RONU-912166 format. One record per residue (C-alpha): residue number from 1; residue in one letter; x, y, z. Coordinates in steps of 0.25 Angstrom, whole numbers. Layout:
<atoms>
[atom NUM,'A',[X,Y,Z]]
...
</atoms>
This chain:
<atoms>
[atom 1,'M',[58,55,-49]]
[atom 2,'F',[46,49,-55]]
[atom 3,'Q',[34,59,-57]]
[atom 4,'S',[23,59,-47]]
[atom 5,'T',[10,67,-47]]
[atom 6,'S',[8,63,-33]]
[atom 7,'G',[14,70,-20]]
[atom 8,'G',[25,60,-20]]
[atom 9,'N',[25,45,-15]]
[atom 10,'G',[21,48,0]]
[atom 11,'S',[16,37,8]]
[atom 12,'G',[0,36,7]]
[atom 13,'V',[-9,27,15]]
[atom 14,'G',[-15,16,5]]
[atom 15,'A',[-25,11,15]]
[atom 16,'G',[-29,13,29]]
[atom 17,'V',[-30,3,40]]
[atom 18,'G',[-42,3,49]]
[atom 19,'D',[-48,-6,60]]
[atom 20,'G',[-48,-20,57]]
[atom 21,'A',[-37,-18,47]]
[atom 22,'F',[-30,-31,51]]
[atom 23,'H',[-42,-40,53]]
[atom 24,'N',[-40,-54,46]]
[atom 25,'G',[-28,-49,39]]
[atom 26,'F',[-35,-39,30]]
[atom 27,'L',[-35,-24,29]]
[atom 28,'H',[-50,-19,31]]
[atom 29,'G',[-53,-4,29]]
[atom 30,'G',[-59,4,40]]
[atom 31,'V',[-65,1,53]]
[atom 32,'S',[-74,-11,55]]
[atom 33,'D',[-90,-10,55]]
[atom 34,'G',[-90,-12,70]]
[atom 35,'A',[-86,-2,80]]
[atom 36,'Q',[-71,1,82]]
[atom 37,'L',[-65,-4,94]]
[atom 38,'T',[-54,5,100]]
[atom 39,'R',[-43,-4,106]]
[atom 40,'S',[-31,2,114]]
[atom 41,'R',[-19,-5,120]]
[atom 42,'P',[-17,-3,135]]
[atom 43,'R',[-4,4,139]]
[atom 44,'R',[7,-6,142]]
[atom 45,'G',[9,-7,157]]
[atom 46,'S',[-4,0,160]]
[atom 47,'R',[-9,-11,168]]
[atom 48,'R',[-2,-13,181]]
[atom 49,'R',[-4,-23,192]]
[atom 50,'L',[-12,-17,205]]
[atom 51,'H',[0,-19,214]]
[atom 52,'D',[9,-11,205]]
[atom 53,'Q',[0,1,206]]
[atom 54,'G',[5,5,220]]
[atom 55,'P',[-4,9,231]]
[atom 56,'A',[-18,10,229]]
[atom 57,'S',[-24,25,228]]
[atom 58,'E',[-35,30,236]]
[atom 59,'P',[-49,26,230]]
[atom 60,'R',[-56,37,222]]
[atom 61,'V',[-70,31,224]]
[atom 62,'S',[-77,28,237]]
[atom 63,'Q',[-80,13,241]]
[atom 64,'Q',[-94,16,238]]
[atom 65,'Q',[-91,20,224]]
[atom 66,'E',[-82,8,222]]
[atom 67,'Q',[-93,-2,227]]
[atom 68,'H',[-103,5,218]]
[atom 69,'E',[-94,3,206]]
[atom 70,'T',[-91,-12,209]]
[atom 71,'E',[-106,-14,210]]
[atom 72,'R',[-109,-8,196]]
[atom 73,'P',[-115,-18,187]]
[atom 74,'P',[-107,-22,174]]
[atom 75,'R',[-111,-15,162]]
[atom 76,'P',[-119,-26,153]]
[atom 77,'C',[-112,-32,141]]
[atom 78,'T',[-118,-26,129]]
[atom 79,'D',[-118,-31,114]]
[atom 80,'F',[-107,-21,111]]
[atom 81,'D',[-98,-28,122]]
[atom 82,'V',[-101,-41,117]]
[atom 83,'A',[-97,-37,102]]
[atom 84,'Y',[-84,-30,108]]
[atom 85,'F',[-80,-42,116]]
[atom 86,'N',[-83,-52,104]]
[atom 87,'S',[-75,-43,95]]
[atom 88,'Y',[-63,-46,103]]
[atom 89,'A',[-65,-61,103]]
[atom 90,'H',[-61,-60,88]]
[atom 91,'L',[-46,-63,86]]
[atom 92,'G',[-45,-53,75]]
[atom 93,'I',[-48,-41,84]]
[atom 94,'H',[-36,-45,93]]
[atom 95,'E',[-27,-47,80]]
[atom 96,'E',[-30,-33,76]]
[atom 97,'M',[-25,-28,89]]
[atom 98,'I',[-12,-35,89]]
[atom 99,'K',[-7,-33,75]]
[atom 100,'V',[7,-27,73]]
[atom 101,'V',[8,-18,61]]
[atom 102,'L',[21,-13,53]]
[atom 103,'D',[18,0,45]]
[atom 104,'V',[30,0,34]]
[atom 105,'G',[33,15,30]]
[atom 106,'C',[23,21,40]]
[atom 107,'G',[25,35,35]]
[atom 108,'T',[16,43,44]]
[atom 109,'G',[11,31,52]]
[atom 110,'I',[-3,32,47]]
[atom 111,'L',[-4,17,43]]
[atom 112,'S',[2,14,57]]
[atom 113,'I',[-9,21,63]]
[atom 114,'F',[-20,15,56]]
[atom 115,'C',[-14,1,60]]
[atom 116,'A',[-14,6,75]]
[atom 117,'Q',[-28,10,74]]
[atom 118,'A',[-32,-3,68]]
[atom 119,'G',[-28,-10,80]]
[atom 120,'A',[-13,-14,77]]
[atom 121,'K',[-5,-18,90]]
[atom 122,'R',[7,-11,85]]
[atom 123,'V',[12,-4,73]]
[atom 124,'Y',[26,-3,68]]
[atom 125,'A',[27,10,59]]
[atom 126,'V',[40,10,51]]
[atom 127,'D',[45,21,42]]
[atom 128,'A',[60,24,37]]
[atom 129,'S',[57,39,35]]
[atom 130,'N',[56,51,45]]
[atom 131,'I',[41,50,43]]
[atom 132,'A',[42,40,55]]
[atom 133,'V',[45,51,65]]
[atom 134,'Q',[31,58,61]]
[atom 135,'A',[24,45,61]]
[atom 136,'N',[28,42,75]]
[atom 137,'E',[23,56,79]]
[atom 138,'V',[10,52,71]]
[atom 139,'I',[9,39,79]]
[atom 140,'K',[11,46,93]]
[atom 141,'A',[0,57,89]]
[atom 142,'N',[-9,46,87]]
[atom 143,'N',[-7,39,100]]
[atom 144,'L',[-2,27,93]]
[atom 145,'S',[13,26,98]]
[atom 146,'G',[9,13,106]]
[atom 147,'T',[5,6,94]]
[atom 148,'V',[13,12,82]]
[atom 149,'I',[28,11,82]]
[atom 150,'V',[35,20,72]]
[atom 151,'L',[49,14,67]]
[atom 152,'H',[57,24,59]]
[atom 153,'G',[66,16,49]]
[atom 154,'R',[65,6,38]]
[atom 155,'V',[58,-8,40]]
[atom 156,'E',[72,-14,36]]
[atom 157,'D',[78,-7,48]]
[atom 158,'V',[67,-5,59]]
[atom 159,'E',[65,-16,69]]
[atom 160,'I',[51,-21,74]]
[atom 161,'D',[51,-32,85]]
[atom 162,'E',[39,-39,81]]
[atom 163,'K',[32,-45,69]]
[atom 164,'V',[20,-37,63]]
[atom 165,'D',[6,-42,58]]
[atom 166,'V',[5,-31,48]]
[atom 167,'I',[13,-22,39]]
[atom 168,'V',[6,-10,33]]
[atom 169,'S',[14,0,23]]
[atom 170,'E',[10,9,12]]
[atom 171,'W',[22,4,4]]
[atom 172,'M',[17,7,-10]]
[atom 173,'G',[24,17,-19]]
[atom 174,'Y',[21,22,-33]]
[atom 175,'M',[19,11,-43]]
[atom 176,'L',[18,3,-30]]
[atom 177,'L',[33,0,-30]]
[atom 178,'Y',[40,13,-31]]
[atom 179,'E',[46,18,-18]]
[atom 180,'S',[37,7,-11]]
[atom 181,'M',[40,2,3]]
[atom 182,'L',[36,-12,-1]]
[atom 183,'G',[50,-17,2]]
[atom 184,'S',[49,-11,16]]
[atom 185,'V',[36,-19,18]]
[atom 186,'I',[42,-32,14]]
[atom 187,'T',[53,-30,23]]
[atom 188,'A',[44,-27,34]]
[atom 189,'R',[36,-39,31]]
[atom 190,'D',[48,-48,31]]
[atom 191,'R',[53,-42,44]]
[atom 192,'W',[40,-41,53]]
[atom 193,'L',[27,-46,47]]
[atom 194,'K',[21,-59,54]]
[atom 195,'P',[18,-71,45]]
[atom 196,'G',[5,-68,39]]
[atom 197,'G',[5,-53,42]]
[atom 198,'L',[-1,-43,34]]
[atom 199,'I',[5,-32,25]]
[atom 200,'L',[-4,-20,21]]
[atom 201,'P',[-5,-17,9]]
[atom 202,'S',[-4,-33,6]]
[atom 203,'Y',[-3,-33,-9]]
[atom 204,'A',[0,-23,-21]]
[atom 205,'T',[-3,-23,-36]]
[atom 206,'L',[4,-14,-46]]
[atom 207,'Y',[-3,-12,-59]]
[atom 208,'M',[1,-6,-72]]
[atom 209,'A',[-7,-1,-85]]
[atom 210,'P',[-5,7,-98]]
[atom 211,'V',[-11,21,-97]]
[atom 212,'S',[-14,32,-106]]
[atom 213,'Y',[-13,46,-101]]
[atom 214,'P',[-13,57,-112]]
[atom 215,'E',[-15,69,-103]]
[atom 216,'R',[-3,65,-95]]
[atom 217,'Y',[6,63,-108]]
[atom 218,'S',[1,76,-114]]
[atom 219,'E',[3,85,-102]]
[atom 220,'S',[17,79,-101]]
[atom 221,'V',[22,79,-115]]
[atom 222,'D',[13,85,-126]]
[atom 223,'F',[12,98,-118]]
[atom 224,'W',[26,101,-124]]
[atom 225,'R',[21,100,-138]]
[atom 226,'N',[16,114,-138]]
[atom 227,'V',[19,123,-126]]
[atom 228,'Y',[12,137,-128]]
[atom 229,'G',[13,135,-144]]
[atom 230,'I',[28,131,-142]]
[atom 231,'D',[33,118,-147]]
[atom 232,'M',[40,111,-136]]
[atom 233,'S',[39,97,-141]]
[atom 234,'A',[53,95,-140]]
[atom 235,'M',[51,95,-125]]
[atom 236,'M',[42,82,-126]]
[atom 237,'P',[53,72,-125]]
[atom 238,'L',[58,78,-112]]
[atom 239,'A',[44,80,-107]]
[atom 240,'K',[41,65,-110]]
[atom 241,'Q',[54,61,-102]]
[atom 242,'C',[50,70,-90]]
[atom 243,'A',[35,66,-89]]
[atom 244,'F',[37,51,-92]]
[atom 245,'E',[51,46,-89]]
[atom 246,'E',[47,42,-75]]
[atom 247,'P',[35,35,-69]]
[atom 248,'S',[24,46,-65]]
[atom 249,'V',[15,45,-53]]
[atom 250,'E',[1,50,-57]]
[atom 251,'M',[-14,48,-57]]
[atom 252,'I',[-21,41,-69]]
[atom 253,'S',[-35,36,-70]]
[atom 254,'G',[-41,23,-75]]
[atom 255,'E',[-43,30,-89]]
[atom 256,'N',[-29,31,-91]]
[atom 257,'V',[-26,16,-90]]
[atom 258,'L',[-26,8,-104]]
[atom 259,'T',[-28,-6,-99]]
[atom 260,'W',[-30,-15,-87]]
[atom 261,'P',[-19,-14,-77]]
[atom 262,'H',[-8,-25,-76]]
[atom 263,'V',[-3,-30,-63]]
[atom 264,'V',[11,-27,-62]]
[atom 265,'K',[14,-34,-48]]
[atom 266,'H',[6,-39,-36]]
[atom 267,'V',[13,-37,-23]]
[atom 268,'D',[10,-46,-11]]
[atom 269,'C',[16,-39,1]]
[atom 270,'S',[16,-52,9]]
[atom 271,'T',[26,-59,0]]
[atom 272,'L',[33,-49,-8]]
[atom 273,'T',[48,-49,-7]]
[atom 274,'I',[58,-37,-8]]
[atom 275,'D',[65,-43,-20]]
[atom 276,'E',[52,-43,-28]]
[atom 277,'L',[51,-28,-28]]
[atom 278,'E',[64,-27,-35]]
[atom 279,'T',[58,-29,-49]]
[atom 280,'V',[43,-30,-53]]
[atom 281,'S',[40,-34,-67]]
[atom 282,'T',[28,-38,-76]]
[atom 283,'R',[23,-39,-90]]
[atom 284,'F',[11,-33,-95]]
[atom 285,'T',[1,-34,-106]]
[atom 286,'F',[-10,-23,-107]]
[atom 287,'K',[-21,-21,-118]]
[atom 288,'S',[-26,-6,-120]]
[atom 289,'M',[-40,-4,-117]]
[atom 290,'M',[-41,8,-127]]
[atom 291,'R',[-34,16,-137]]
[atom 292,'A',[-25,27,-131]]
[atom 293,'P',[-10,32,-129]]
[atom 294,'F',[-3,23,-120]]
[atom 295,'H',[6,32,-111]]
[atom 296,'G',[11,23,-101]]
[atom 297,'F',[9,13,-89]]
[atom 298,'A',[3,16,-76]]
[atom 299,'F',[6,9,-63]]
[atom 300,'W',[-3,8,-50]]
[atom 301,'F',[-5,-2,-38]]
[atom 302,'D',[-15,-7,-28]]
[atom 303,'V',[-12,-12,-14]]
[atom 304,'E',[-21,-22,-6]]
[atom 305,'F',[-23,-24,8]]
[atom 306,'G',[-27,-38,11]]
[atom 307,'G',[-23,-52,15]]
[atom 308,'P',[-14,-62,8]]
[atom 309,'S',[-16,-66,-6]]
[atom 310,'I',[-21,-79,-13]]
[atom 311,'N',[-12,-85,-24]]
[atom 312,'T',[-22,-89,-34]]
[atom 313,'S',[-12,-94,-44]]
[atom 314,'K',[-13,-109,-49]]
[atom 315,'S',[2,-111,-46]]
[atom 316,'N',[6,-115,-33]]
[atom 317,'N',[19,-107,-34]]
[atom 318,'A',[19,-95,-25]]
[atom 319,'Q',[18,-81,-32]]
[atom 320,'P',[28,-70,-30]]
[atom 321,'A',[23,-58,-22]]
[atom 322,'L',[24,-50,-34]]
[atom 323,'V',[16,-56,-45]]
[atom 324,'A',[17,-51,-60]]
[atom 325,'A',[4,-51,-67]]
[atom 326,'Q',[3,-62,-77]]
[atom 327,'D',[-8,-56,-85]]
[atom 328,'D',[-6,-53,-100]]
[atom 329,'T',[-20,-46,-102]]
[atom 330,'G',[-17,-33,-96]]
[atom 331,'T',[-27,-35,-85]]
[atom 332,'G',[-16,-36,-74]]
[atom 333,'T',[-24,-48,-67]]
[atom 334,'D',[-16,-57,-59]]
[atom 335,'N',[-25,-67,-51]]
[atom 336,'R',[-13,-74,-44]]
[atom 337,'K',[-14,-66,-32]]
[atom 338,'K',[-27,-63,-25]]
[atom 339,'R',[-32,-58,-11]]
[atom 340,'A',[-38,-68,-2]]
[atom 341,'N',[-49,-59,1]]
[atom 342,'P',[-51,-48,-10]]
[atom 343,'S',[-62,-41,-2]]
[atom 344,'E',[-54,-39,11]]
[atom 345,'G',[-43,-31,4]]
[atom 346,'L',[-41,-16,2]]
[atom 347,'V',[-34,-11,-10]]
[atom 348,'L',[-27,2,-13]]
[atom 349,'S',[-26,5,-27]]
[atom 350,'T',[-18,16,-35]]
[atom 351,'A',[-25,12,-48]]
[atom 352,'P',[-29,23,-58]]
[atom 353,'E',[-44,21,-55]]
[atom 354,'A',[-42,20,-40]]
[atom 355,'P',[-43,32,-30]]
[atom 356,'P',[-30,41,-31]]
[atom 357,'T',[-18,37,-22]]
[atom 358,'H',[-5,44,-20]]
[atom 359,'W',[1,33,-28]]
[atom 360,'Q',[-7,37,-40]]
[atom 361,'Q',[-1,29,-53]]
[atom 362,'T',[12,27,-59]]
[atom 363,'L',[13,30,-73]]
[atom 364,'I',[25,26,-83]]
[atom 365,'Y',[23,34,-96]]
[atom 366,'F',[29,32,-109]]
[atom 367,'Y',[36,44,-116]]
[atom 368,'D',[26,42,-128]]
[atom 369,'P',[12,36,-128]]
[atom 370,'I',[9,23,-135]]
[atom 371,'E',[-5,23,-143]]
[atom 372,'V',[-12,10,-140]]
[atom 373,'E',[-25,4,-146]]
[atom 374,'Q',[-36,-3,-138]]
[atom 375,'D',[-32,-17,-135]]
[atom 376,'Q',[-17,-14,-138]]
[atom 377,'V',[-8,-23,-130]]
[atom 378,'I',[2,-16,-121]]
[atom 379,'E',[13,-26,-115]]
[atom 380,'G',[26,-26,-108]]
[atom 381,'S',[32,-26,-95]]
[atom 382,'V',[36,-18,-83]]
[atom 383,'T',[47,-19,-72]]
[atom 384,'L',[48,-11,-60]]
[atom 385,'T',[62,-12,-53]]
[atom 386,'Q',[67,-6,-40]]
[atom 387,'S',[78,4,-44]]
[atom 388,'K',[92,0,-41]]
[atom 389,'E',[94,15,-38]]
[atom 390,'N',[83,15,-27]]
[atom 391,'A',[74,3,-23]]
[atom 392,'R',[63,13,-22]]
[atom 393,'F',[64,18,-36]]
[atom 394,'M',[57,9,-47]]
[atom 395,'N',[62,6,-61]]
[atom 396,'V',[51,4,-71]]
[atom 397,'H',[54,-4,-84]]
[atom 398,'L',[42,-5,-94]]
[atom 399,'E',[42,-12,-107]]
[atom 400,'Y',[30,-11,-115]]
[atom 401,'S',[24,-14,-129]]
[atom 402,'S',[12,-10,-137]]
[atom 403,'G',[8,-9,-152]]
[atom 404,'G',[21,-15,-156]]
[atom 405,'R',[30,-5,-149]]
[atom 406,'S',[38,-8,-137]]
[atom 407,'F',[43,2,-126]]
[atom 408,'V',[52,2,-113]]
[atom 409,'K',[50,12,-102]]
[atom 410,'E',[60,14,-91]]
[atom 411,'S',[57,23,-79]]
[atom 412,'V',[61,24,-64]]
[atom 413,'M',[52,28,-52]]
[atom 414,'R',[61,36,-43]]
</atoms>
């Protein structure tokens, strides 16, 4: 197993979905500035024709009281009433109340509940693990059984008898793609998402950068040079293997990063295919911003909640869903894919300088550090491949060179 300083790769909630979340096709955070309107669906069959109700019961009020009630003047229409009625004249309000949502890998059902609270007409909550049983109890406890339908099984196996408007899922794994459920989201999209439907999160970007982390190296390896006055340096090769053979999930800070990050891959969830997940590869060129020991590479990701992207390439050829960065300056900038409305989207970042998340960052350490000077070039390639042993495992192949020396690092996340 690869190393992790977190409590495991449990599902976390990347972003909440509040009122107005589906308006205009973008995710908006929180409740709007206006008053929140509580809308509930009437029970099916609660309205019956008068002649179906059987004999009339005895009146509970006198005829005098009934006449008094009949003659009571209607309450005057206030400005609040006018605003309320006008709000329902906007088609978007009605669209919010008729959305059908699919939650892929629902876990405890929290995202499904958020969607129901935001006004979804119906929510299908799918999970293959036994947590679906508890999720169903959570749904019942919150009186949402009439809106949220829990389906216990894989998205490849369960059946849904209608198309959905929105797919939500917390599918991201460590290093974005390790143990991720993105393949299941793609399957759900191809089976049930309406044309023009929304997937949340909509985009993801995987980054990498060289890092320097002397403290981590020292505590893992240099410790063995002198243990209570005893020379145990013979243990150092084994210590390096145990500490650095496999990727490590841990927290670093922006101060550990030697260069600007490089974009490994962009993911557009609306067009990505399952075949594209089998192998992800890119070439990189970095330029160190300082003199320091170069201990390895860090990987992290952002996910974005928004609308469709705009293809800004000069070419008319369609770009693949996963686009390798074509930037040799080490800045990792790729301008071929940009959001239609950058100010409208929400971004969840797992970058070293961002607030901590349970994903942390993924570090691939070298057995021995490389001393680099300021402005020294670091170049090479990285290939991420789904393991033949288990598609949720990931093989990492790194080739890198700096200062006239070349290296290869193979590791497996499992």
